[in-house]
C-alpha positions as CSV (number, residue, x, y, z in Angstrom):
1,M,-133.7,55.9,103.6
2,R,-131.6,54.2,106.4
3,P,-132.5,55.1,110.0
4,H,-131.1,57.9,111.5
5,L,-128.2,57.0,114.0
6,F,-128.4,60.4,115.8
7,A,-130.6,63.2,116.8
8,A,-129.5,67.1,117.8
9,L,-130.7,68.3,121.0
10,A,-129.9,72.1,121.3
11,V,-129.7,72.3,125.1
12,T,-131.2,75.9,126.4
13,A,-127.9,76.2,128.6
14,M,-128.2,79.9,128.9
15,A,-131.7,79.8,130.7
16,A,-130.4,81.1,133.9
17,A,-127.4,83.4,132.6
18,S,-128.2,87.0,133.3
19,A,-126.1,88.2,130.4
20,A,-128.4,86.6,128.2
21,H,-131.5,87.8,129.9
22,A,-130.4,91.3,131.1
23,G,-133.1,92.6,128.7
24,P,-134.2,93.0,125.0
25,D,-131.0,92.7,122.6
26,A,-130.0,95.9,121.0
27,A,-131.5,95.4,117.5
28,A,-128.5,94.0,115.0
29,K,-128.5,94.7,111.3
30,P,-128.1,91.0,110.0
31,G,-124.2,90.5,108.9
32,A,-123.3,93.6,110.5
33,L,-120.6,91.8,112.7
34,C,-118.8,90.5,109.7
35,A,-118.2,93.9,108.5
36,S,-115.0,94.1,110.5
37,D,-112.6,91.3,112.2
38,A,-113.2,92.5,115.7
39,W,-115.7,89.2,116.2
40,R,-111.8,87.3,116.1
41,V,-111.0,88.3,119.4
42,Q,-114.0,86.3,120.9
43,F,-113.6,83.6,118.5
44,P,-109.8,83.2,118.0
45,E,-109.8,79.5,116.7
46,P,-107.7,79.4,113.6
47,G,-109.7,78.7,110.3
48,L,-113.0,80.2,111.0
49,A,-114.9,82.8,108.8
50,C,-117.9,84.8,109.6
51,H,-120.5,84.8,106.9
52,A,-123.3,87.1,106.7
53,T,-126.8,86.0,105.9
54,A,-130.4,87.8,105.8
55,H,-131.1,86.7,109.2
56,G,-127.7,86.8,110.9
57,V,-124.6,85.4,110.7
58,V,-122.4,82.4,110.5
59,I,-119.1,82.0,112.4
60,A,-117.7,78.3,111.3
61,P,-114.5,76.8,109.5
62,A,-114.3,78.8,106.2
63,G,-115.2,75.6,104.2
64,E,-118.6,75.2,105.9
65,A,-119.8,78.6,106.6
66,P,-121.4,79.3,103.3
67,M,-123.2,76.0,103.2
68,L,-124.6,76.8,106.7
69,A,-125.6,80.4,105.9
70,S,-127.6,79.2,102.8
71,V,-129.5,76.6,105.0
72,M,-130.2,79.5,107.6
73,D,-131.6,81.6,104.6
74,E,-133.6,78.6,103.1
75,A,-135.3,77.7,106.6
76,A,-136.0,81.0,107.2
77,A,-138.0,81.2,103.9
78,R,-139.9,78.0,105.0
79,F,-140.5,79.6,108.3
80,E,-141.8,82.8,106.7
81,R,-144.3,80.7,104.6
82,H,-145.8,79.0,107.1
83,F,-145.6,81.4,110.0
84,T,-144.4,85.2,109.8
85,T,-140.8,86.8,109.0
86,P,-138.3,85.4,111.2
87,Q,-137.5,87.7,114.3
88,G,-134.1,88.3,115.7
89,A,-130.7,88.0,114.2
90,I,-128.9,84.6,115.1
91,A,-125.2,84.0,115.5
92,L,-124.6,80.5,114.3
93,V,-121.7,79.3,115.6
94,S,-120.2,75.8,114.6
95,G,-118.2,73.6,117.1
96,G,-120.7,72.5,119.5
97,G,-120.5,75.2,122.3
98,V,-120.8,79.1,123.0
99,S,-119.0,80.4,125.9
100,R,-120.9,82.8,128.4
101,D,-118.4,85.4,127.2
102,Q,-119.4,84.7,123.7
103,L,-123.0,85.0,124.4
104,S,-122.6,88.1,126.2
105,Y,-120.3,89.7,123.3
106,L,-123.3,88.4,120.8
107,A,-126.0,89.7,123.0
108,E,-124.6,93.1,123.1
109,R,-124.6,93.3,119.5
110,G,-128.2,92.1,119.2
111,Y,-127.4,88.8,118.2
112,K,-128.8,85.5,119.9
113,G,-125.9,83.0,119.9
114,F,-126.9,79.5,118.4
115,P,-124.9,76.9,119.2
116,W,-124.2,74.0,116.0
117,I,-122.2,70.8,115.9
118,S,-120.7,69.6,112.2
119,G,-121.5,66.4,111.1
120,A,-117.5,65.8,111.5
121,Q,-118.1,66.7,115.3
122,R,-121.0,64.7,115.6
123,A,-119.4,61.6,114.3
124,A,-116.5,61.7,116.5
125,L,-118.8,62.1,119.5
126,I,-121.2,59.2,118.6
127,R,-118.6,56.9,117.4
128,P,-117.6,55.4,120.6
129,R,-121.6,55.0,121.3
130,V,-122.2,53.6,117.9
131,R,-119.2,51.0,118.4
132,D,-120.6,49.8,121.5
133,Q,-124.1,49.1,120.4
134,L,-122.6,47.5,117.2
135,A,-120.2,45.3,119.4
136,K,-123.4,44.2,121.6
137,Q,-125.7,43.4,118.6
138,R,-123.2,41.9,116.4
139,P,-120.4,40.1,118.7
140,E,-118.9,38.2,115.7
141,L,-117.4,41.5,114.6
142,T,-114.0,42.5,115.9
143,G,-111.1,44.7,114.9
144,A,-110.9,46.2,111.5
145,A,-114.2,44.3,110.8
146,L,-116.1,46.4,113.6
147,D,-114.4,49.6,112.9
148,A,-115.7,49.0,109.0
149,A,-119.4,48.3,110.1
150,V,-119.1,51.5,112.3
151,D,-117.6,53.7,109.4
152,A,-121.0,52.2,107.4
153,A,-123.3,53.1,110.1
154,L,-121.8,57.0,110.1
155,A,-121.5,57.3,106.4
156,G,-123.4,60.1,105.1
157,S,-125.8,60.7,107.8
158,T,-122.8,62.3,109.9
159,R,-121.1,64.0,106.8
160,A,-120.7,68.0,106.9
161,G,-123.3,69.3,104.6
162,S,-125.1,66.2,103.9
163,G,-128.9,66.5,103.3
164,L,-129.3,65.1,106.8
165,E,-127.3,67.7,108.3
166,R,-128.9,70.6,106.5
167,G,-132.4,69.2,107.5
168,A,-131.5,69.0,110.9
169,L,-130.3,72.6,111.2
170,A,-133.3,74.0,109.4
171,H,-135.2,71.9,112.0
172,E,-133.4,73.4,114.8
173,L,-133.6,77.1,113.5
174,N,-137.2,76.7,113.1
175,H,-137.5,75.6,116.6
176,H,-135.7,78.8,117.6
177,W,-137.7,81.1,115.4
178,F,-141.2,79.6,116.6
179,R,-140.1,80.0,120.1
180,L,-139.2,83.8,119.5
181,T,-142.6,84.1,117.7
182,F,-144.5,82.8,120.4
183,E,-142.8,83.6,123.7
184,G,-141.3,87.1,122.1
185,E,-138.9,88.7,124.5
186,R,-139.5,85.5,127.2
187,A,-138.0,83.3,124.7
188,G,-135.4,81.3,126.5
189,A,-136.0,82.8,129.8
190,P,-137.1,80.5,132.8
191,D,-140.8,80.6,133.6
192,P,-141.3,81.7,136.8
193,T,-144.5,79.8,137.1
194,T,-142.9,76.4,136.6
195,P,-139.5,76.7,138.2
196,G,-137.0,73.8,137.2
197,V,-139.0,72.7,134.6
198,V,-137.1,71.7,131.4
199,R,-139.2,71.9,128.1
200,Y,-137.7,70.6,124.7
201,G,-138.7,73.7,122.9
202,S,-141.1,76.4,123.5
203,S,-143.7,76.8,126.2
204,A,-146.4,76.1,123.6
205,P,-147.8,72.6,123.2
206,D,-145.2,70.4,122.3
207,W,-147.3,69.4,119.0
208,I,-147.2,72.7,117.6
209,D,-143.7,73.3,118.7
210,E,-142.5,70.2,116.7
211,L,-144.8,70.9,113.9
212,A,-143.1,74.2,113.3
213,A,-139.6,72.7,113.1
214,V,-140.6,69.8,110.8
215,L,-142.4,72.5,108.7
216,G,-138.9,74.0,108.4
217,E,-137.1,70.9,106.8
218,N,-135.5,70.2,103.8
219,A,-136.9,68.1,100.8
220,E,-134.8,65.2,102.2
221,L,-135.8,65.0,105.6
222,T,-139.5,65.9,104.6
223,E,-139.8,62.6,102.0
224,S,-138.2,60.4,104.8
225,R,-141.0,61.5,107.3
226,R,-143.8,60.8,104.6
227,A,-142.2,57.5,103.6
228,G,-141.8,56.5,107.3
229,L,-145.7,57.5,107.4
230,K,-146.1,54.9,104.9
231,R,-144.4,52.2,106.4
232,T,-146.1,53.1,109.5
233,L,-149.6,52.9,108.2
234,A,-148.7,49.5,106.5
235,S,-147.3,47.8,109.4
236,G,-150.7,47.8,111.4
237,S,-148.9,47.2,114.6
238,E,-149.2,48.5,118.0
239,N,-146.3,50.8,117.2
240,G,-148.4,53.1,114.8
241,L,-149.6,56.9,115.4
242,Y,-151.0,58.1,118.4
243,P,-154.8,59.0,118.7
244,L,-155.1,62.5,117.5
245,A,-156.4,63.6,120.9
246,D,-153.4,62.3,122.9
247,Y,-151.0,63.5,120.2
248,L,-152.2,66.9,120.9
249,A,-152.0,66.8,124.5
250,M,-148.7,64.6,124.9
251,D,-145.1,65.8,126.1
252,H,-142.4,65.3,123.4
253,P,-141.3,61.7,123.6
254,A,-137.8,62.9,123.8
255,M,-138.2,64.0,127.3
256,T,-138.7,61.2,129.3
257,S,-138.5,61.8,133.0
258,A,-134.5,61.0,133.1
259,Q,-133.8,63.1,130.0
260,R,-135.7,65.8,131.4
261,Q,-133.3,65.6,135.0
262,Q,-130.3,65.3,132.6
263,L,-130.9,68.2,130.6
264,L,-131.8,70.4,133.6
265,G,-128.3,69.6,135.1
266,E,-126.7,70.7,131.9
267,A,-128.8,73.8,131.5
268,Q,-127.9,74.4,135.1
269,R,-124.0,73.9,134.4
270,G,-124.2,75.4,131.2
271,A,-125.9,78.8,132.8
272,Q,-122.1,79.1,134.2
273,G,-120.5,78.4,131.1
274,G,-122.8,79.1,128.0
275,A,-125.0,77.1,125.4
276,T,-124.3,73.8,124.3
277,V,-125.6,71.1,121.6
278,R,-126.2,67.6,123.1
279,V,-126.4,64.5,121.0
280,L,-128.3,61.3,121.5
281,T,-128.1,58.2,120.0
282,R,-130.8,56.0,119.1
283,S,-130.8,54.0,122.1
284,E,-130.6,57.2,124.4
285,M,-133.7,58.5,123.0
286,G,-135.1,55.3,123.9
287,E,-135.8,53.8,120.3
288,T,-135.8,50.1,119.6
289,S,-135.9,47.8,116.2
290,K,-139.9,48.5,116.3
291,Q,-141.1,52.3,115.7
292,P,-139.6,54.1,118.1
293,P,-141.5,56.7,119.9
294,L,-139.7,59.6,119.0
295,I,-139.7,58.9,115.4
296,R,-143.4,58.3,115.6
297,F,-143.9,61.7,116.7
298,Y,-142.0,63.3,114.0
299,I,-143.8,61.3,111.5
300,Q,-147.2,62.0,112.9
301,S,-146.1,66.1,113.0
302,R,-145.4,66.0,109.4
303,A,-148.6,64.1,108.4
304,F,-150.8,66.2,110.6
305,A,-148.8,69.5,109.1
306,D,-149.9,68.0,105.3
307,F,-153.4,67.1,106.7
308,L,-154.2,70.4,107.8
309,L,-152.4,72.0,104.7
310,E,-154.5,69.7,102.4
311,R,-157.7,70.5,104.3
312,T,-157.3,74.2,104.7
313,G,-155.5,75.4,101.6
314,D,-153.9,77.9,103.8
315,D,-150.0,77.9,104.3
316,R,-150.4,80.1,107.2
317,V,-153.1,78.1,109.2
318,F,-150.3,77.4,111.5
319,L,-150.0,80.9,112.6
320,S,-153.4,81.4,113.2
321,I,-153.4,78.5,115.6
322,A,-150.1,79.4,117.3
323,Q,-151.6,82.9,117.9
324,A,-154.7,81.4,119.6
325,L,-152.5,78.9,121.5
326,G,-150.2,81.7,122.8
327,R,-153.4,83.5,124.1
328,G,-154.2,80.4,126.3
329,D,-156.8,78.9,124.4
330,T,-156.6,75.2,123.4
331,F,-156.8,73.6,119.8
332,D,-160.1,72.8,120.4
333,Q,-161.3,76.2,121.2
334,W,-159.4,77.6,118.3
335,L,-161.5,74.9,116.4
336,A,-164.8,76.0,117.7
337,R,-163.9,79.8,117.2
338,D,-162.0,79.8,113.8
339,G,-162.0,76.1,112.4
340,A,-165.0,76.9,110.1
341,A,-162.9,79.8,108.4
342,Y,-160.5,77.2,107.5
343,R,-162.6,74.5,106.4
344,L,-162.4,72.5,109.5
345,P,-164.9,71.4,112.1
346,P,-165.4,72.8,115.3
347,S,-163.9,70.4,117.6
348,V,-161.1,67.7,117.7
349,A,-163.5,65.0,118.2
350,A,-165.1,66.0,114.8
351,L,-161.6,66.5,113.3
352,T,-160.7,63.0,114.3
353,P,-162.7,60.9,111.7
354,Q,-161.7,63.3,108.9
355,W,-157.8,62.8,110.2
356,E,-158.5,58.9,110.7
357,A,-160.0,58.9,106.9
358,W,-157.1,61.2,105.5
359,L,-154.6,58.6,106.8
360,R,-156.6,55.5,105.1
361,A,-156.4,57.1,101.9
362,R,-152.4,57.5,102.1
């Protein structure tokens, strides 16, 4: 599959918004918001529709809303398979941003505002950057030829409703549900023990946070991860997978120091105006023509999930691990206490050769 040209990072810009954290949201009956047209006062853009799902609502252009709602339901089913029933009602709002007033309106009715950006909007945002990159990489292209190359680079991956968009949305929804499961009412609120710290997802270790999101992806993205694993292992280069102990301890590679500072600034500004979605190009994620750290982290997360599923035979082994990590245990401590019940050895050191043997057999 052609390498992806973008990644969507949902910026938790409402971290300091008092309206979003004044207290637990009122219980919402999923879909109730769509029962009348009252929502249009806060979302007056023409052409929008409110589509109910089993886990919330979608407010989006009428032609996209049913597709986005189906992705929400599919992603929820995958989350329930590996963790638990998704908590809370989501109001997915297509358009790339949700204002502070809109967040407050949704929260008062028991919904967590979840901004999303459509494929067409994403293409419009990243097109200038893709054009600049192609112009530098292929200086012989000018005018119409360069425009055609940009169109080809963006085709498919940014089409609204494409397999990639559906998989990316499911990925981000599972990040959201994992954060709620892992943190409960603390989800999204600033951590008083680490003021000013911006995290990629929840306060859980980054590997389990990313693994939870990858488990929620659709078949297209899942197969692309597995194909990427085969290419990575076949290359035998220094750009292979991380040593298991390093992978279990590392920060998410999307969050370099500079990116943390940038996202912190966006989150602080967003606290005044709502929640936004940021779109990063490959170069902004630090990717290269070799195996980029970010893609490698995604590939390893899918591979480690497959390894644990195969070894344990238990779709919900991840819930047990997450619950232990939520209590403050390490993965090593979980293995020592519960590993045997899941047919796993008692330590990361003992698990590593099994993991490496599994990789060699791919």
